[in-house]
N, C-alpha and C positions, 0 to 999 in steps of 0.2 A: 578435186576435179582438175583435169588437165585439158588445155585447149590448144588447137592449132589455129593460128590466125593468118589468113592469106589475104594480103592487100594487092589489088590489081587496078589498073587503069585501062579503060576500053573506049575506043572511039564510037561515036553514035551509030555508025553503020554496022558495027559488029556487036553492039550491046544486046540486042534481042537474042541473037544466036548464043552468046555466052550465058545470058540469063536462062535460056531454055536448057542448055547443057547442065548448068547448076541444078535446075529444077529436076531434070531427069535423073541425075546421079544422087539426088538428095532423098529419094524415096527409100523407106526403111529396108526394102529388100535389096538395095544396092550398097548399103552401108555395113561395115563390119559390126559384129555384135557389141563390141565395147564402145562404139561410137554412139553416144547417147542422143546427140542432136547435131544437126547441121543447119545453119541459118546463113542467109545472104543479106547483107545490108548495103544500102547505097547512101552516099553523102548527100544531104539535102541541098546544099549549095552547089555542089558539083557532082551530078548523078553519074558521071563517067568514072568516079572513084568508088570502087566496090570493096567490101570486106566480107570474106567467107569465114565463118567461125564454126569449127567442129569441136564439140565437147566430148571428152573421153572419160570413161569411168576408171580406166587403168592405163598407165603410161607404157606398159610393156607391149600390149598389142598396138598401141598408137605408134610406137617406134618401129615395129614391124611393118605397119601400114605405110609409114613414110618411106620405106625401102621397097615397096611393092610396085608392080606394074600399074595397078589401079591409081595410085597416087601420082606416078610419073605421067600417066595419061591425062590426069586432071591438070597438072602443072603445064604439060605440053599444050593443052587446049587453051589455057590462059595465055600462054606465050604466043600462040598462033593468032588468037582473036584480040589480044590486047597486049598490055605490058605488065609483067609481074613486078610489083614494087618490092615486096618482101614476104618472107614467111617467118612467123614468130611462134614460139611455144610459150604458153602462159599457165601459171599455176593459180588457182583460185580457191578460196574457202567460202562456202555459203555461211552467212552469218544470220540470216533470217529467211523464213519461208521453207518451201518444200524441197 
C-alpha cells in the first residue's frame, strides 16, 4: 500500500471551509479508482494541524494523480485556506487484519 500524506495548518476562521472541501472531495465518486481511501485527521492538542491521508492500491496511478489538475486544485485550496506544511509519500505493509 502506498499513501500520500498531506500536512496542513489552518487558522480557526478557515477551518470549517477547509474541512468541508476535504469532505466534498473525499466522496468515492470524486476519487480516482486506485485511491482506496481518503481520511482527514486533526491533532488533538492543536486542532489547527490537519493530516490528509490517501491510501493507494497502485503507485503508478497515484503518481499520475499527483500531476493532475485535481491534485493541484486540492493543494491550491490548502494554500489559500491555510498553510501547506508538507507532502510525503509513504509505503506500508499490512501485517495483521484485512
